[in-house]
C-alpha distance (Angstrom), angle and dihedral (degrees) to the residues before:
residue distance angle dihedral
M1 . . .
K2 3.79 . .
R3 3.76 111.3 .
L4 3.77 89.3 -5.1
I5 3.73 106.6 103.5
P6 3.74 112.7 156.7
I7 3.75 106.1 -148.9
L8 3.78 112.1 -162.2
F9 3.77 118.1 153.4
L10 3.80 147.6 142.2
I11 3.77 146.3 -134.6
L12 3.76 116.2 -156.8
V13 3.81 123.4 -176.7
V14 3.78 109.3 -155.1
T15 3.80 122.5 -156.7
A16 3.76 130.1 179.8
C17 3.82 120.5 -115.7
N18 3.81 120.6 174.1
K19 3.81 88.8 -23.5
K20 3.81 90.5 -58.0
S21 3.79 126.9 109.4
Y22 3.79 117.3 -110.1
Y23 3.76 119.9 -161.6
P24 3.81 114.6 -160.5
P25 3.83 120.6 -156.3
L26 3.77 118.7 -88.3
D27 3.75 116.8 -86.1
E28 3.83 120.8 -132.9
Y29 3.77 88.7 -134.7
L30 3.83 90.8 61.5
F31 3.78 91.9 52.7
K32 3.79 90.8 53.0
N33 3.79 91.2 53.1
L34 3.79 99.7 49.8
G35 3.76 116.2 123.0
E36 3.79 124.3 -93.9
V37 3.76 126.1 -125.9
E38 3.81 109.2 -69.1
T39 3.80 125.7 -160.8
L40 3.79 108.2 -135.6
Y41 3.75 97.4 175.9
S42 3.79 134.5 12.0
Y43 3.78 131.9 173.5
E44 3.79 132.1 168.6
S45 3.78 121.2 178.8
P46 3.80 118.6 -119.4
D47 3.80 129.4 -119.5
S48 3.78 118.1 -2.0
L49 3.83 96.8 -18.5
N50 3.78 118.6 112.4
L51 3.76 111.2 -142.8
K52 3.80 126.6 125.1
M53 3.79 128.8 170.3
E54 3.76 130.0 178.0
A55 3.80 136.7 172.0
K56 3.80 121.5 -167.4
A57 3.78 136.1 177.2
V58 3.76 144.4 177.7
F59 3.79 115.6 -141.3
L60 3.78 131.7 -155.0
P61 3.79 115.3 -119.7
E62 3.79 108.1 -107.9
I63 3.80 118.6 -123.9
E64 3.79 120.3 -155.0
G65 3.78 111.2 -107.9
Y66 3.82 95.7 26.2
P67 3.82 108.1 93.2
S68 3.81 90.5 171.6
L69 3.78 89.2 74.4
V70 3.82 90.0 54.5
K71 3.79 89.4 51.1
L72 3.81 92.6 50.0
N73 3.80 91.3 49.9
K74 3.79 89.9 51.1
L75 3.82 89.1 52.8
I76 3.77 90.4 51.5
K77 3.80 92.2 52.3
N78 3.81 92.3 45.9
N79 3.78 90.4 50.5
A80 3.77 94.6 48.9
L81 3.79 92.7 49.5
S82 3.82 92.7 36.6
S83 3.79 86.7 -131.4
K84 3.78 136.8 106.4
D85 3.81 94.0 -152.1
N86 3.82 101.4 46.4
T87 3.77 94.0 -105.7
T88 3.80 125.7 138.6
L89 3.80 94.6 -135.2
Y90 3.82 91.7 124.0
Y91 3.81 90.6 59.4
D92 3.80 94.1 38.0
N93 3.81 89.5 57.0
F94 3.80 91.7 48.2
Q95 3.81 89.6 50.6
K96 3.84 90.6 51.1
E97 3.80 90.8 50.4
Y98 3.76 89.9 52.3
Y99 3.80 95.9 50.0
D100 3.81 90.8 45.4
F101 3.79 88.2 53.0
V102 3.81 92.4 48.8
T103 3.83 90.3 50.1
D104 3.82 92.6 51.5
F105 3.83 96.2 44.4
D106 3.78 120.9 44.3
D107 3.80 94.5 -178.1
D108 3.77 123.7 103.7
I109 3.81 104.5 -57.3
P110 3.84 117.1 -148.1
D111 3.74 120.4 -133.9
W112 3.80 115.3 -79.8
Y113 3.78 118.7 -158.5
I114 3.78 147.5 160.6
D115 3.81 122.0 -154.3
R116 3.79 111.6 -176.2
Y117 3.77 130.9 176.1
S118 3.79 138.0 174.7
G119 3.78 129.0 -174.7
F120 3.77 146.3 113.6
Y121 3.78 118.6 -44.8
A122 3.82 113.4 168.7
W123 3.77 140.5 -5.3
T124 3.76 150.1 -176.0
N125 3.78 124.3 -163.0
S126 3.79 89.9 -84.2
T127 3.80 106.8 25.9
V128 3.76 137.8 52.4
T129 3.78 130.7 -165.5
I130 3.78 122.5 -145.7
I131 3.78 117.4 -155.8
T132 3.82 124.9 -155.0
M133 3.78 115.4 -168.4
E134 3.76 130.0 -176.2
S135 3.79 132.6 -177.5
S136 3.80 118.2 -177.2
Y137 3.75 146.7 159.5
A138 3.81 123.3 -153.5
G139 3.75 102.8 159.5
G140 3.74 128.2 -67.2
A141 3.79 134.1 90.3
H142 3.81 99.2 -47.5
D143 3.78 148.2 -4.2
N144 3.79 119.7 -80.7
S145 3.77 128.4 -138.8
Y146 3.76 139.7 171.4
K147 3.79 142.9 169.8
I148 3.76 128.4 -143.0
L149 3.81 120.5 -160.7
K150 3.79 121.6 -163.6
T151 3.80 121.9 -179.3
Y152 3.80 123.1 -154.2
D153 3.76 140.1 -174.3
T154 3.77 101.9 -109.0
A155 3.82 96.6 -145.0
S156 3.84 96.0 50.5
A157 3.85 103.8 19.8
H158 3.84 86.4 -129.0
E159 3.80 112.2 156.1
L160 3.78 114.1 -117.4
V161 3.79 127.0 -149.7
I162 3.79 123.8 -155.3
T163 3.82 92.5 -97.7
D164 3.82 88.5 58.5
I165 3.78 93.2 61.5
V166 3.79 101.5 30.4
T167 3.80 123.5 64.2
D168 3.86 96.1 -169.8
I169 3.80 112.9 37.5
K170 3.81 93.4 178.0
A171 3.80 92.7 54.6
I172 3.84 91.7 50.0
A173 3.81 91.3 45.4
D174 3.80 90.5 52.1
I175 3.80 90.6 50.9
A176 3.81 92.0 46.1
Y177 3.79 91.1 49.4
R178 3.77 90.8 55.1
F179 3.79 88.9 53.8
F180 3.82 91.2 45.5
V181 3.83 92.7 52.8
K182 3.82 91.2 47.5
E183 3.84 93.3 45.6
K184 3.82 91.6 51.9
G185 3.80 96.2 41.3
L186 3.79 93.7 -118.4
A187 3.77 126.6 152.1
P188 3.82 113.7 -100.1
D189 3.82 90.7 -119.5
V190 3.80 96.5 43.6
R191 3.78 118.6 139.0
L192 3.79 110.0 -128.7
E193 3.77 91.6 -141.3
D194 3.79 87.5 65.2
T195 3.80 92.7 56.8
I196 3.79 136.0 66.1
Y197 3.81 91.3 -105.3
Q198 3.79 115.4 104.7
F199 3.78 115.9 -157.4
E200 3.79 121.1 163.2
N201 3.81 109.4 -84.9
N202 3.80 87.1 -2.1
K203 3.80 90.8 -79.3
F204 3.78 121.1 130.4
K205 3.79 112.2 -113.0
L206 3.78 132.9 -171.5
S207 3.76 114.9 -112.1
E208 3.78 117.8 -116.2
N209 3.82 84.8 -136.8
F210 3.77 101.1 90.0
S211 3.77 143.3 142.2
I212 3.77 133.5 -171.4
S213 3.78 128.4 -150.9
K214 3.77 137.1 162.2
Q215 3.80 88.0 -89.4
F216 3.79 107.7 35.6
L217 3.77 149.0 17.1
C218 3.80 101.0 -140.4
F219 3.82 130.8 -161.4
I220 3.81 122.7 -172.9
Y221 3.80 126.0 -164.0
N222 3.79 112.6 -165.9
P223 3.82 123.9 -137.0
Y224 3.79 111.9 -72.2
E225 3.82 91.7 13.7
V226 3.81 96.8 106.1
A227 3.80 103.3 -11.5
P228 3.82 142.8 31.6
Y229 3.79 118.9 -73.5
S230 3.80 90.7 -103.9
E231 3.81 89.1 69.0
G232 3.78 91.3 61.5
E233 3.79 120.9 -167.0
I234 3.80 117.1 -10.1
K235 3.78 114.0 -148.8
L236 3.78 123.8 -175.3
L237 3.76 116.7 -163.9
I238 3.80 112.2 -168.6
P239 3.80 115.8 -170.0
I240 3.81 108.2 -115.5
E241 3.80 90.1 -129.3
D242 3.81 88.4 68.3
C243 3.81 90.9 54.1
L244 3.78 104.5 42.7
D245 3.79 95.9 98.0
Y246 3.80 90.5 56.4
L247 3.83 102.4 44.1
N248 3.78 124.4 105.1
Q249 3.79 100.1 -115.2
D250 3.80 91.0 -164.5
I251 3.81 89.5 63.9
V252 3.80 105.5 28.6
K253 3.79 115.3 55.9
F254 3.78 126.4 179.0
């Protein structure tokens, strides 16, 4: 994840019209005035020690009269710091673990690090997805990484779950499974218990890690979530055209 920070985000200006929300198309000016990557926390150990921690974020410009944008920016900051009160306790604890480890083991200590980022990932005209990504190493056989996707109603900053945006979960799961089988080169009639993929009760299940955009409905399974570490992240990108009949048109607007 180092130096690879996908920055995808959105500004929506919401106006009232006959008591219904109207979402105008994005303006090029707004894109040009989005925030740049900000470093919220940075620490590098002195001397011969090998610890580095960094938290970065991209914020949405705040528009007077739209408190939802303020709320979304607060969520981004909280996610980047892994704290609800703007403290650095998450990083302080990691630093303590590192120094305790160094004290206990005098051998050559590998580099420990945390790279964490939060910002905008995907959008429709009425929703926005915030991504939080972390890559870290704290001893062991390999680095660890994960991504968390949270989707919100842009006008209210209310968090949405998959059942809020989808009217037929089974239909979407069936579509996603077809993409999963194709992505992994499995036979259409394969039994999951005969594969390396480990879903509860050997039944395919949609990840709670999802985003929606004008192009795709996306599901991400993090390493170890449904497969061995060697499989890495599993990302399913379902063309939005395949999902339109099963989306809640009152929530998702294009």
